[in-house]
mmCIF file of the N, C-alpha and C atoms, coordinates in Angstrom:
data_MODEL
# 
_entry.id   MODEL 
# 
loop_
_atom_site.group_PDB 
_atom_site.id 
_atom_site.type_symbol 
_atom_site.label_atom_id 
_atom_site.label_alt_id 
_atom_site.label_comp_id 
_atom_site.label_asym_id 
_atom_site.label_entity_id 
_atom_site.label_seq_id 
_atom_site.pdbx_PDB_ins_code 
_atom_site.Cartn_x 
_atom_site.Cartn_y 
_atom_site.Cartn_z 
_atom_site.occupancy 
_atom_site.B_iso_or_equiv 
_atom_site.pdbx_formal_charge 
_atom_site.auth_seq_id 
_atom_site.auth_comp_id 
_atom_site.auth_asym_id 
_atom_site.auth_atom_id 
_atom_site.pdbx_PDB_model_num 
ATOM 1   N N  . MET A 1 1  ? -54.465 59.992 82.766  1.00 0.00 ? 1  MET A N  1 
ATOM 2   C CA . MET A 1 1  ? -55.150 59.916 84.145  1.00 0.00 ? 1  MET A CA 1 
ATOM 3   C C  . MET A 1 1  ? -56.236 58.765 83.976  1.00 0.00 ? 1  MET A C  1 
ATOM 4   N N  . MET A 1 2  ? -56.188 57.943 85.221  1.00 0.00 ? 2  MET A N  1 
ATOM 5   C CA . MET A 1 2  ? -57.297 56.964 85.120  1.00 0.00 ? 2  MET A CA 1 
ATOM 6   C C  . MET A 1 2  ? -58.381 57.284 85.455  1.00 0.00 ? 2  MET A C  1 
ATOM 7   N N  . ARG A 1 3  ? -59.393 56.770 84.756  1.00 0.00 ? 3  ARG A N  1 
ATOM 8   C CA . ARG A 1 3  ? -60.975 57.122 85.104  1.00 0.00 ? 3  ARG A CA 1 
ATOM 9   C C  . ARG A 1 3  ? -61.680 55.736 85.188  1.00 0.00 ? 3  ARG A C  1 
ATOM 10  N N  . PRO A 1 4  ? -62.698 55.871 86.053  1.00 0.00 ? 4  PRO A N  1 
ATOM 11  C CA . PRO A 1 4  ? -63.666 54.690 86.102  1.00 0.00 ? 4  PRO A CA 1 
ATOM 12  C C  . PRO A 1 4  ? -63.962 53.994 84.427  1.00 0.00 ? 4  PRO A C  1 
ATOM 13  N N  . GLY A 1 5  ? -63.948 52.746 84.331  1.00 0.00 ? 5  GLY A N  1 
ATOM 14  C CA . GLY A 1 5  ? -64.276 52.134 83.095  1.00 0.00 ? 5  GLY A CA 1 
ATOM 15  C C  . GLY A 1 5  ? -63.109 52.161 82.130  1.00 0.00 ? 5  GLY A C  1 
ATOM 16  N N  . HIS A 1 6  ? -61.932 52.922 82.444  1.00 0.00 ? 6  HIS A N  1 
ATOM 17  C CA . HIS A 1 6  ? -60.551 52.613 81.514  1.00 0.00 ? 6  HIS A CA 1 
ATOM 18  C C  . HIS A 1 6  ? -60.016 51.276 81.978  1.00 0.00 ? 6  HIS A C  1 
ATOM 19  N N  . VAL A 1 7  ? -59.687 50.525 80.736  1.00 0.00 ? 7  VAL A N  1 
ATOM 20  C CA . VAL A 1 7  ? -59.255 49.174 80.783  1.00 0.00 ? 7  VAL A CA 1 
ATOM 21  C C  . VAL A 1 7  ? -57.740 49.339 80.648  1.00 0.00 ? 7  VAL A C  1 
ATOM 22  N N  . LEU A 1 8  ? -56.768 48.901 81.633  1.00 0.00 ? 8  LEU A N  1 
ATOM 23  C CA . LEU A 1 8  ? -55.485 48.964 81.533  1.00 0.00 ? 8  LEU A CA 1 
ATOM 24  C C  . LEU A 1 8  ? -55.009 47.681 80.942  1.00 0.00 ? 8  LEU A C  1 
ATOM 25  N N  . ASP A 1 9  ? -54.208 47.800 79.974  1.00 0.00 ? 9  ASP A N  1 
ATOM 26  C CA . ASP A 1 9  ? -53.574 46.407 79.427  1.00 0.00 ? 9  ASP A CA 1 
ATOM 27  C C  . ASP A 1 9  ? -54.565 45.516 78.899  1.00 0.00 ? 9  ASP A C  1 
ATOM 28  N N  . GLU A 1 10 ? -55.620 45.845 78.425  1.00 0.00 ? 10 GLU A N  1 
ATOM 29  C CA . GLU A 1 10 ? -56.675 44.966 78.071  1.00 0.00 ? 10 GLU A CA 1 
ATOM 30  C C  . GLU A 1 10 ? -57.018 43.846 79.121  1.00 0.00 ? 10 GLU A C  1 
ATOM 31  N N  . ARG A 1 11 ? -56.856 44.190 80.628  1.00 0.00 ? 11 ARG A N  1 
ATOM 32  C CA . ARG A 1 11 ? -57.027 43.557 81.561  1.00 0.00 ? 11 ARG A CA 1 
ATOM 33  C C  . ARG A 1 11 ? -57.719 44.017 82.923  1.00 0.00 ? 11 ARG A C  1 
ATOM 34  N N  . PHE A 1 12 ? -57.401 44.889 83.256  1.00 0.00 ? 12 PHE A N  1 
ATOM 35  C CA . PHE A 1 12 ? -57.684 45.669 84.560  1.00 0.00 ? 12 PHE A CA 1 
ATOM 36  C C  . PHE A 1 12 ? -58.687 46.942 84.179  1.00 0.00 ? 12 PHE A C  1 
ATOM 37  N N  . GLU A 1 13 ? -59.940 46.835 84.678  1.00 0.00 ? 13 GLU A N  1 
ATOM 38  C CA . GLU A 1 13 ? -60.996 47.772 84.249  1.00 0.00 ? 13 GLU A CA 1 
ATOM 39  C C  . GLU A 1 13 ? -61.018 48.628 85.561  1.00 0.00 ? 13 GLU A C  1 
ATOM 40  N N  . ILE A 1 14 ? -60.733 49.883 85.625  1.00 0.00 ? 14 ILE A N  1 
ATOM 41  C CA . ILE A 1 14 ? -60.700 50.762 86.776  1.00 0.00 ? 14 ILE A CA 1 
ATOM 42  C C  . ILE A 1 14 ? -61.860 51.138 87.264  1.00 0.00 ? 14 ILE A C  1 
ATOM 43  N N  . GLU A 1 15 ? -62.247 50.760 88.571  1.00 0.00 ? 15 GLU A N  1 
ATOM 44  C CA . GLU A 1 15 ? -63.507 51.366 89.087  1.00 0.00 ? 15 GLU A CA 1 
ATOM 45  C C  . GLU A 1 15 ? -63.476 52.585 89.786  1.00 0.00 ? 15 GLU A C  1 
ATOM 46  N N  . GLU A 1 16 ? -62.346 52.830 90.555  1.00 0.00 ? 16 GLU A N  1 
ATOM 47  C CA . GLU A 1 16 ? -62.303 54.287 91.448  1.00 0.00 ? 16 GLU A CA 1 
ATOM 48  C C  . GLU A 1 16 ? -60.861 54.303 92.023  1.00 0.00 ? 16 GLU A C  1 
ATOM 49  N N  . ARG A 1 17 ? -60.536 55.411 92.242  1.00 0.00 ? 17 ARG A N  1 
ATOM 50  C CA . ARG A 1 17 ? -59.129 55.888 92.935  1.00 0.00 ? 17 ARG A CA 1 
ATOM 51  C C  . ARG A 1 17 ? -59.488 55.397 94.411  1.00 0.00 ? 17 ARG A C  1 
ATOM 52  N N  . ALA A 1 18 ? -58.196 54.852 94.962  1.00 0.00 ? 18 ALA A N  1 
ATOM 53  C CA . ALA A 1 18 ? -58.769 54.043 96.165  1.00 0.00 ? 18 ALA A CA 1 
ATOM 54  C C  . ALA A 1 18 ? -57.580 54.964 97.498  1.00 0.00 ? 18 ALA A C  1 
ATOM 55  N N  . GLY A 1 19 ? -56.418 55.674 96.763  1.00 0.00 ? 19 GLY A N  1 
ATOM 56  C CA . GLY A 1 19 ? -55.921 56.523 97.495  1.00 0.00 ? 19 GLY A CA 1 
ATOM 57  C C  . GLY A 1 19 ? -54.669 56.779 96.720  1.00 0.00 ? 19 GLY A C  1 
ATOM 58  N N  . ALA A 1 20 ? -53.581 57.635 97.487  1.00 0.00 ? 20 ALA A N  1 
ATOM 59  C CA . ALA A 1 20 ? -52.462 58.206 97.007  1.00 0.00 ? 20 ALA A CA 1 
ATOM 60  C C  . ALA A 1 20 ? -51.414 58.317 98.109  1.00 0.00 ? 20 ALA A C  1 
ATOM 61  N N  . GLY A 1 21 ? -50.197 58.038 97.617  1.00 0.00 ? 21 GLY A N  1 
ATOM 62  C CA . GLY A 1 21 ? -49.250 58.449 98.684  1.00 0.00 ? 21 GLY A CA 1 
ATOM 63  C C  . GLY A 1 21 ? -48.080 59.198 98.116  1.00 0.00 ? 21 GLY A C  1 
ATOM 64  N N  . GLY A 1 22 ? -46.882 59.068 98.552  1.00 0.00 ? 22 GLY A N  1 
ATOM 65  C CA . GLY A 1 22 ? -45.650 60.012 98.330  1.00 0.00 ? 22 GLY A CA 1 
ATOM 66  C C  . GLY A 1 22 ? -45.225 59.733 96.733  1.00 0.00 ? 22 GLY A C  1 
ATOM 67  N N  . MET A 1 23 ? -45.343 58.425 96.121  1.00 0.00 ? 23 MET A N  1 
ATOM 68  C CA . MET A 1 23 ? -44.840 58.182 95.024  1.00 0.00 ? 23 MET A CA 1 
ATOM 69  C C  . MET A 1 23 ? -45.783 57.642 93.934  1.00 0.00 ? 23 MET A C  1 
ATOM 70  N N  . GLY A 1 24 ? -47.079 57.279 94.640  1.00 0.00 ? 24 GLY A N  1 
ATOM 71  C CA . GLY A 1 24 ? -47.976 56.460 93.832  1.00 0.00 ? 24 GLY A CA 1 
ATOM 72  C C  . GLY A 1 24 ? -49.466 56.733 94.213  1.00 0.00 ? 24 GLY A C  1 
ATOM 73  N N  . GLN A 1 25 ? -50.281 56.261 93.096  1.00 0.00 ? 25 GLN A N  1 
ATOM 74  C CA . GLN A 1 25 ? -51.613 56.248 93.394  1.00 0.00 ? 25 GLN A CA 1 
ATOM 75  C C  . GLN A 1 25 ? -52.249 54.889 93.141  1.00 0.00 ? 25 GLN A C  1 
ATOM 76  N N  . VAL A 1 26 ? -53.110 54.578 94.061  1.00 0.00 ? 26 VAL A N  1 
ATOM 77  C CA . VAL A 1 26 ? -53.811 53.059 93.999  1.00 0.00 ? 26 VAL A CA 1 
ATOM 78  C C  . VAL A 1 26 ? -55.273 53.187 93.479  1.00 0.00 ? 26 VAL A C  1 
ATOM 79  N N  . PHE A 1 27 ? -55.581 52.278 92.650  1.00 0.00 ? 27 PHE A N  1 
ATOM 80  C CA . PHE A 1 27 ? -57.012 52.244 92.210  1.00 0.00 ? 27 PHE A CA 1 
ATOM 81  C C  . PHE A 1 27 ? -57.643 51.064 92.478  1.00 0.00 ? 27 PHE A C  1 
ATOM 82  N N  . ARG A 1 28 ? -58.976 50.998 92.784  1.00 0.00 ? 28 ARG A N  1 
ATOM 83  C CA . ARG A 1 28 ? -59.680 49.555 92.739  1.00 0.00 ? 28 ARG A CA 1 
ATOM 84  C C  . ARG A 1 28 ? -59.906 49.277 91.411  1.00 0.00 ? 28 ARG A C  1 
ATOM 85  N N  . ALA A 1 29 ? -59.847 48.069 90.943  1.00 0.00 ? 29 ALA A N  1 
ATOM 86  C CA . ALA A 1 29 ? -59.955 47.638 89.438  1.00 0.00 ? 29 ALA A CA 1 
ATOM 87  C C  . ALA A 1 29 ? -60.614 46.207 89.414  1.00 0.00 ? 29 ALA A C  1 
ATOM 88  N N  . ARG A 1 30 ? -61.120 45.795 88.339  1.00 0.00 ? 30 ARG A N  1 
ATOM 89  C CA . ARG A 1 30 ? -61.588 44.401 88.171  1.00 0.00 ? 30 ARG A CA 1 
ATOM 90  C C  . ARG A 1 30 ? -60.597 43.793 87.189  1.00 0.00 ? 30 ARG A C  1 
ATOM 91  N N  . ASP A 1 31 ? -60.383 42.585 87.441  1.00 0.00 ? 31 ASP A N  1 
ATOM 92  C CA . ASP A 1 31 ? -59.528 42.040 86.315  1.00 0.00 ? 31 ASP A CA 1 
ATOM 93  C C  . ASP A 1 31 ? -60.623 41.167 85.397  1.00 0.00 ? 31 ASP A C  1 
ATOM 94  N N  . VAL A 1 32 ? -60.758 41.691 84.303  1.00 0.00 ? 32 VAL A N  1 
ATOM 95  C CA . VAL A 1 32 ? -61.453 41.316 83.163  1.00 0.00 ? 32 VAL A CA 1 
ATOM 96  C C  . VAL A 1 32 ? -61.481 39.832 82.850  1.00 0.00 ? 32 VAL A C  1 
ATOM 97  N N  . HIS A 1 33 ? -60.186 39.172 83.066  1.00 0.00 ? 33 HIS A N  1 
ATOM 98  C CA . HIS A 1 33 ? -60.135 37.690 82.646  1.00 0.00 ? 33 HIS A CA 1 
ATOM 99  C C  . HIS A 1 33 ? -60.492 36.834 83.864  1.00 0.00 ? 33 HIS A C  1 
ATOM 100 N N  . THR A 1 34 ? -60.487 37.320 85.010  1.00 0.00 ? 34 THR A N  1 
ATOM 101 C CA . THR A 1 34 ? -60.801 36.404 86.382  1.00 0.00 ? 34 THR A CA 1 
ATOM 102 C C  . THR A 1 34 ? -62.221 36.810 86.836  1.00 0.00 ? 34 THR A C  1 
ATOM 103 N N  . GLY A 1 35 ? -62.474 38.102 86.726  1.00 0.00 ? 35 GLY A N  1 
ATOM 104 C CA . GLY A 1 35 ? -63.542 38.757 87.440  1.00 0.00 ? 35 GLY A CA 1 
ATOM 105 C C  . GLY A 1 35 ? -63.130 39.199 88.978  1.00 0.00 ? 35 GLY A C  1 
ATOM 106 N N  . GLY A 1 36 ? -62.169 38.763 89.325  1.00 0.00 ? 36 GLY A N  1 
ATOM 107 C CA . GLY A 1 36 ? -61.672 39.110 90.662  1.00 0.00 ? 36 GLY A CA 1 
ATOM 108 C C  . GLY A 1 36 ? -61.334 40.789 90.753  1.00 0.00 ? 36 GLY A C  1 
ATOM 109 N N  . ARG A 1 37 ? -61.481 41.240 92.019  1.00 0.00 ? 37 ARG A N  1 
ATOM 110 C CA . ARG A 1 37 ? -61.273 42.687 92.369  1.00 0.00 ? 37 ARG A CA 1 
ATOM 111 C C  . ARG A 1 37 ? -59.715 42.655 92.648  1.00 0.00 ? 37 ARG A C  1 
ATOM 112 N N  . VAL A 1 38 ? -59.100 44.004 92.018  1.00 0.00 ? 38 VAL A N  1 
ATOM 113 C CA . VAL A 1 38 ? -57.647 43.983 92.176  1.00 0.00 ? 38 VAL A CA 1 
ATOM 114 C C  . VAL A 1 38 ? -57.300 45.581 92.594  1.00 0.00 ? 38 VAL A C  1 
ATOM 115 N N  . ALA A 1 39 ? -56.004 45.458 93.095  1.00 0.00 ? 39 ALA A N  1 
ATOM 116 C CA . ALA A 1 39 ? -55.541 46.820 93.218  1.00 0.00 ? 39 ALA A CA 1 
ATOM 117 C C  . ALA A 1 39 ? -54.616 47.204 92.279  1.00 0.00 ? 39 ALA A C  1 
ATOM 118 N N  . VAL A 1 40 ? -54.575 48.391 91.633  1.00 0.00 ? 40 VAL A N  1 
ATOM 119 C CA . VAL A 1 40 ? -53.726 48.836 90.669  1.00 0.00 ? 40 VAL A CA 1 
ATOM 120 C C  . VAL A 1 40 ? -52.945 50.131 91.012  1.00 0.00 ? 40 VAL A C  1 
ATOM 121 N N  . LYS A 1 41 ? -51.552 49.851 91.270  1.00 0.00 ? 41 LYS A N  1 
ATOM 122 C CA . LYS A 1 41 ? -50.776 50.918 91.786  1.00 0.00 ? 41 LYS A CA 1 
ATOM 123 C C  . LYS A 1 41 ? -49.736 51.601 90.542  1.00 0.00 ? 41 LYS A C  1 
ATOM 124 N N  . MET A 1 42 ? -49.890 52.779 90.536  1.00 0.00 ? 42 MET A N  1 
ATOM 125 C CA . MET A 1 42 ? -49.281 53.562 89.329  1.00 0.00 ? 42 MET A CA 1 
ATOM 126 C C  . MET A 1 42 ? -48.262 54.727 90.033  1.00 0.00 ? 42 MET A C  1 
ATOM 127 N N  . ILE A 1 43 ? -47.092 54.710 89.504  1.00 0.00 ? 43 ILE A N  1 
ATOM 128 C CA . ILE A 1 43 ? -46.178 56.111 89.984  1.00 0.00 ? 43 ILE A CA 1 
ATOM 129 C C  . ILE A 1 43 ? -46.857 57.192 89.420  1.00 0.00 ? 43 ILE A C  1 
ATOM 130 N N  . LEU A 1 44 ? -46.938 58.216 90.572  1.00 0.00 ? 44 LEU A N  1 
ATOM 131 C CA . LEU A 1 44 ? -47.517 59.674 90.000  1.00 0.00 ? 44 LEU A CA 1 
ATOM 132 C C  . LEU A 1 44 ? -46.279 60.329 89.252  1.00 0.00 ? 44 LEU A C  1 
ATOM 133 N N  . GLY A 1 45 ? -46.896 61.243 88.244  1.00 0.00 ? 45 GLY A N  1 
ATOM 134 C CA . GLY A 1 45 ? -46.086 61.775 87.332  1.00 0.00 ? 45 GLY A CA 1 
ATOM 135 C C  . GLY A 1 45 ? -44.963 61.078 86.714  1.00 0.00 ? 45 GLY A C  1 
ATOM 136 N N  . GLU A 1 46 ? -43.841 62.071 86.347  1.00 0.00 ? 46 GLU A N  1 
ATOM 137 C CA . GLU A 1 46 ? -42.686 61.403 85.664  1.00 0.00 ? 46 GLU A CA 1 
ATOM 138 C C  . GLU A 1 46 ? -42.042 60.469 86.634  1.00 0.00 ? 46 GLU A C  1 
ATOM 139 N N  . ALA A 1 47 ? -41.670 59.404 86.046  1.00 0.00 ? 47 ALA A N  1 
ATOM 140 C CA . ALA A 1 47 ? -41.042 58.379 86.890  1.00 0.00 ? 47 ALA A CA 1 
ATOM 141 C C  . ALA A 1 47 ? -39.412 58.388 86.723  1.00 0.00 ? 47 ALA A C  1 
ATOM 142 N N  . SER A 1 48 ? -38.781 58.909 87.763  1.00 0.00 ? 48 SER A N  1 
ATOM 143 C CA . SER A 1 48 ? -37.237 58.791 87.784  1.00 0.00 ? 48 SER A CA 1 
ATOM 144 C C  . SER A 1 48 ? -36.890 57.401 87.795  1.00 0.00 ? 48 SER A C  1 
ATOM 145 N N  . ALA A 1 49 ? -35.492 57.278 87.616  1.00 0.00 ? 49 ALA A N  1 
ATOM 146 C CA . ALA A 1 49 ? -34.902 56.094 87.743  1.00 0.00 ? 49 ALA A CA 1 
ATOM 147 C C  . ALA A 1 49 ? -34.893 55.468 89.115  1.00 0.00 ? 49 ALA A C  1 
ATOM 148 N N  . HIS A 1 50 ? -34.775 56.468 90.205  1.00 0.00 ? 50 HIS A N  1 
ATOM 149 C CA . HIS A 1 50 ? -35.041 56.090 91.688  1.00 0.00 ? 50 HIS A CA 1 
ATOM 150 C C  . HIS A 1 50 ? -36.291 55.545 91.683  1.00 0.00 ? 50 HIS A C  1 
ATOM 151 N N  . HIS A 1 51 ? -37.474 56.173 90.991  1.00 0.00 ? 51 HIS A N  1 
ATOM 152 C CA . HIS A 1 51 ? -38.794 55.905 91.452  1.00 0.00 ? 51 HIS A CA 1 
ATOM 153 C C  . HIS A 1 51 ? -39.010 54.428 90.882  1.00 0.00 ? 51 HIS A C  1 
ATOM 154 N N  . GLU A 1 52 ? -38.605 54.277 89.623  1.00 0.00 ? 52 GLU A N  1 
ATOM 155 C CA . GLU A 1 52 ? -38.702 52.836 88.966  1.00 0.00 ? 52 GLU A CA 1 
ATOM 156 C C  . GLU A 1 52 ? -38.055 51.897 89.761  1.00 0.00 ? 52 GLU A C  1 
ATOM 157 N N  . ALA A 1 53 ? -36.753 52.059 90.224  1.00 0.00 ? 53 ALA A N  1 
ATOM 158 C CA . ALA A 1 53 ? -35.904 51.215 91.025  1.00 0.00 ? 53 ALA A CA 1 
ATOM 159 C C  . ALA A 1 53 ? -36.861 50.706 92.314  1.00 0.00 ? 53 ALA A C  1 
ATOM 160 N N  . ARG A 1 54 ? -37.406 51.786 93.060  1.00 0.00 ? 54 ARG A N  1 
ATOM 161 C CA . ARG A 1 54 ? -37.973 51.410 94.215  1.00 0.00 ? 54 ARG A CA 1 
ATOM 162 C C  . ARG A 1 54 ? -39.383 50.780 93.927  1.00 0.00 ? 54 ARG A C  1 
ATOM 163 N N  . PHE A 1 55 ? -40.052 50.853 93.031  1.00 0.00 ? 55 PHE A N  1 
ATOM 164 C CA . PHE A 1 55 ? -41.357 50.469 92.704  1.00 0.00 ? 55 PHE A CA 1 
ATOM 165 C C  . PHE A 1 55 ? -40.977 48.808 92.173  1.00 0.00 ? 55 PHE A C  1 
ATOM 166 N N  . ALA A 1 56 ? -39.890 48.612 91.429  1.00 0.00 ? 56 ALA A N  1 
ATOM 167 C CA . ALA A 1 56 ? -39.424 47.223 91.184  1.00 0.00 ? 56 ALA A CA 1 
ATOM 168 C C  . ALA A 1 56 ? -39.271 46.507 92.217  1.00 0.00 ? 56 ALA A C  1 
ATOM 169 N N  . LEU A 1 57 ? -38.684 47.097 93.395  1.00 0.00 ? 57 LEU A N  1 
ATOM 170 C CA . LEU A 1 57 ? -38.068 46.529 94.494  1.00 0.00 ? 57 LEU A CA 1 
ATOM 171 C C  . LEU A 1 57 ? -39.450 46.041 95.463  1.00 0.00 ? 57 LEU A C  1 
ATOM 172 N N  . GLU A 1 58 ? -40.439 47.007 95.425  1.00 0.00 ? 58 GLU A N  1 
ATOM 173 C CA . GLU A 1 58 ? -41.500 46.868 96.160  1.00 0.00 ? 58 GLU A CA 1 
ATOM 174 C C  . GLU A 1 58 ? -42.496 45.699 95.492  1.00 0.00 ? 58 GLU A C  1 
ATOM 175 N N  . THR A 1 59 ? -42.506 45.578 94.085  1.00 0.00 ? 59 THR A N  1 
ATOM 176 C CA . THR A 1 59 ? -43.117 44.442 93.438  1.00 0.00 ? 59 THR A CA 1 
ATOM 177 C C  . THR A 1 59 ? -42.606 43.330 93.546  1.00 0.00 ? 59 THR A C  1 
ATOM 178 N N  . ARG A 1 60 ? -40.962 43.168 93.530  1.00 0.00 ? 60 ARG A N  1 
ATOM 179 C CA . ARG A 1 60 ? -40.367 41.909 93.929  1.00 0.00 ? 60 ARG A CA 1 
ATOM 180 C C  . ARG A 1 60 ? -40.853 41.389 95.339  1.00 0.00 ? 60 ARG A C  1 
ATOM 181 N N  . ALA A 1 61 ? -40.824 42.266 96.243  1.00 0.00 ? 61 ALA A N  1 
ATOM 182 C CA . ALA A 1 61 ? -41.145 41.876 97.599  1.00 0.00 ? 61 ALA A CA 1 
ATOM 183 C C  . ALA A 1 61 ? -42.689 41.247 97.700  1.00 0.00 ? 61 ALA A C  1 
ATOM 184 N N  . LEU A 1 62 ? -43.625 42.176 97.277  1.00 0.00 ? 62 LEU A N  1 
ATOM 185 C CA . LEU A 1 62 ? -44.806 41.678 97.282  1.00 0.00 ? 62 LEU A CA 1 
ATOM 186 C C  . LEU A 1 62 ? -45.011 40.422 96.469  1.00 0.00 ? 62 LEU A C  1 
ATOM 187 N N  . ALA A 1 63 ? -44.469 39.985 95.396  1.00 0.00 ? 63 ALA A N  1 
ATOM 188 C CA . ALA A 1 63 ? -44.735 38.867 94.861  1.00 0.00 ? 63 ALA A CA 1 
ATOM 189 C C  . ALA A 1 63 ? -44.078 37.625 95.542  1.00 0.00 ? 63 ALA A C  1 
ATOM 190 N N  . GLU A 1 64 ? -43.341 37.892 96.711  1.00 0.00 ? 64 GLU A N  1 
ATOM 191 C CA . GLU A 1 64 ? -42.807 36.651 97.366  1.00 0.00 ? 64 GLU A CA 1 
ATOM 192 C C  . GLU A 1 64 ? -43.818 36.682 98.617  1.00 0.00 ? 64 GLU A C  1 
ATOM 193 N N  . LEU A 1 65 ? -44.747 37.271 98.894  1.00 0.00 ? 65 LEU A N  1 
ATOM 194 C CA . LEU A 1 65 ? -45.546 37.370 100.115 1.00 0.00 ? 65 LEU A CA 1 
ATOM 195 C C  . LEU A 1 65 ? -46.834 36.415 99.721  1.00 0.00 ? 65 LEU A C  1 
ATOM 196 N N  . SER A 1 66 ? -47.440 35.920 100.783 1.00 0.00 ? 66 SER A N  1 
ATOM 197 C CA . SER A 1 66 ? -48.582 35.263 100.628 1.00 0.00 ? 66 SER A CA 1 
ATOM 198 C C  . SER A 1 66 ? -49.295 34.964 101.912 1.00 0.00 ? 66 SER A C  1 
ATOM 199 N N  . HIS A 1 67 ? -50.083 35.919 102.104 1.00 0.00 ? 67 HIS A N  1 
ATOM 200 C CA . HIS A 1 67 ? -51.059 36.240 103.414 1.00 0.00 ? 67 HIS A CA 1 
ATOM 201 C C  . HIS A 1 67 ? -52.555 36.559 103.008 1.00 0.00 ? 67 HIS A C  1 
ATOM 202 N N  . PRO A 1 68 ? -53.556 36.302 103.654 1.00 0.00 ? 68 PRO A N  1 
ATOM 203 C CA . PRO A 1 68 ? -54.814 36.660 103.589 1.00 0.00 ? 68 PRO A CA 1 
ATOM 204 C C  . PRO A 1 68 ? -55.007 38.323 103.904 1.00 0.00 ? 68 PRO A C  1 
ATOM 205 N N  . GLY A 1 69 ? -53.955 38.936 104.593 1.00 0.00 ? 69 GLY A N  1 
ATOM 206 C CA . GLY A 1 69 ? -54.200 40.198 104.777 1.00 0.00 ? 69 GLY A CA 1 
ATOM 207 C C  . GLY A 1 69 ? -53.389 41.166 103.856 1.00 0.00 ? 69 GLY A C  1 
ATOM 208 N N  . ILE A 1 70 ? -52.751 40.372 102.803 1.00 0.00 ? 70 ILE A N  1 
ATOM 209 C CA . ILE A 1 70 ? -51.971 41.290 101.870 1.00 0.00 ? 70 ILE A CA 1 
ATOM 210 C C  . ILE A 1 70 ? -52.391 40.855 100.546 1.00 0.00 ? 70 ILE A C  1 
ATOM 211 N N  . VAL A 1 71 ? -52.661 42.171 99.616  1.00 0.00 ? 71 VAL A N  1 
ATOM 212 C CA . VAL A 1 71 ? -52.837 41.856 98.085  1.00 0.00 ? 71 VAL A CA 1 
ATOM 213 C C  . VAL A 1 71 ? -51.884 40.803 97.720  1.00 0.00 ? 71 VAL A C  1 
ATOM 214 N N  . ARG A 1 72 ? -52.453 40.003 96.370  1.00 0.00 ? 72 ARG A N  1 
ATOM 215 C CA . ARG A 1 72 ? -51.500 39.276 95.962  1.00 0.00 ? 72 ARG A CA 1 
ATOM 216 C C  . ARG A 1 72 ? -51.102 39.805 94.599  1.00 0.00 ? 72 ARG A C  1 
ATOM 217 N N  . HIS A 1 73 ? -49.927 39.730 94.472  1.00 0.00 ? 73 HIS A N  1 
ATOM 218 C CA . HIS A 1 73 ? -49.386 40.084 93.224  1.00 0.00 ? 73 HIS A CA 1 
ATOM 219 C C  . HIS A 1 73 ? -49.862 39.308 91.809  1.00 0.00 ? 73 HIS A C  1 
ATOM 220 N N  . VAL A 1 74 ? -50.311 40.145 90.892  1.00 0.00 ? 74 VAL A N  1 
ATOM 221 C CA . VAL A 1 74 ? -50.842 39.367 89.767  1.00 0.00 ? 74 VAL A CA 1 
ATOM 222 C C  . VAL A 1 74 ? -50.025 39.793 88.436  1.00 0.00 ? 74 VAL A C  1 
ATOM 223 N N  . GLY A 1 75 ? -49.358 40.975 88.617  1.00 0.00 ? 75 GLY A N  1 
ATOM 224 C CA . GLY A 1 75 ? -48.718 41.450 87.225  1.00 0.00 ? 75 GLY A CA 1 
ATOM 225 C C  . GLY A 1 75 ? -48.144 42.737 87.476  1.00 0.00 ? 75 GLY A C  1 
ATOM 226 N N  . GLN A 1 76 ? -47.438 42.905 86.602  1.00 0.00 ? 76 GLN A N  1 
ATOM 227 C CA . GLN A 1 76 ? -46.800 44.531 86.534  1.00 0.00 ? 76 GLN A CA 1 
ATOM 228 C C  . GLN A 1 76 ? -46.467 44.759 85.049  1.00 0.00 ? 76 GLN A C  1 
ATOM 229 N N  . GLY A 1 77 ? -46.291 45.961 84.831  1.00 0.00 ? 77 GLY A N  1 
ATOM 230 C CA . GLY A 1 77 ? -45.934 46.429 83.515  1.00 0.00 ? 77 GLY A CA 1 
ATOM 231 C C  . GLY A 1 77 ? -45.881 47.740 83.308  1.00 0.00 ? 77 GLY A C  1 
ATOM 232 N N  . VAL A 1 78 ? -45.832 48.266 82.160  1.00 0.00 ? 78 VAL A N  1 
ATOM 233 C CA . VAL A 1 78 ? -45.862 49.576 81.706  1.00 0.00 ? 78 VAL A CA 1 
ATOM 234 C C  . VAL A 1 78 ? -46.929 49.947 80.833  1.00 0.00 ? 78 VAL A C  1 
ATOM 235 N N  . ALA A 1 79 ? -47.858 50.975 80.995  1.00 0.00 ? 79 ALA A N  1 
ATOM 236 C CA . ALA A 1 79 ? -48.967 51.122 80.301  1.00 0.00 ? 79 ALA A CA 1 
ATOM 237 C C  . ALA A 1 79 ? -48.600 51.890 78.951  1.00 0.00 ? 79 ALA A C  1 
ATOM 238 N N  . ALA A 1 80 ? -49.323 51.635 77.923  1.00 0.00 ? 80 ALA A N  1 
ATOM 239 C CA . ALA A 1 80 ? -49.364 52.284 76.400  1.00 0.00 ? 80 ALA A CA 1 
ATOM 240 C C  . ALA A 1 80 ? -49.027 53.666 76.618  1.00 0.00 ? 80 ALA A C  1 
ATOM 241 N N  . SER A 1 81 ? -49.401 54.343 77.716  1.00 0.00 ? 81 SER A N  1 
ATOM 242 C CA . SER A 1 81 ? -49.185 55.967 78.068  1.00 0.00 ? 81 SER A CA 1 
ATOM 243 C C  . SER A 1 81 ? -47.963 56.103 78.471  1.00 0.00 ? 81 SER A C  1 
ATOM 244 N N  . GLY A 1 82 ? -47.067 55.036 79.062  1.00 0.00 ? 82 GLY A N  1 
ATOM 245 C CA . GLY A 1 82 ? -45.795 55.203 79.599  1.00 0.00 ? 82 GLY A CA 1 
ATOM 246 C C  . GLY A 1 82 ? -45.989 55.132 81.008  1.00 0.00 ? 82 GLY A C  1 
ATOM 247 N N  . ALA A 1 83 ? -47.038 55.174 81.573  1.00 0.00 ? 83 ALA A N  1 
ATOM 248 C CA . ALA A 1 83 ? -47.288 55.117 82.869  1.00 0.00 ? 83 ALA A CA 1 
ATOM 249 C C  . ALA A 1 83 ? -46.907 53.764 83.672  1.00 0.00 ? 83 ALA A C  1 
# 
């Protein structure tokens, strides 16, 4: 479970949980490399192959978008915990 102060991948310091949906939860975080604020989305619970494929599709789509009203994709990966 992500808690404030937890640093994910030696890069994203979790500040607080921002919300959750059907397959994931989103945290407000700070990029310790740039100091910028970011959103970190993680799959809830055990990730099925379906959820992983859907998450990958969402990530690819977001990486192609550039608009001031949409978050910018800065990275993706699997946490040491497997999340």
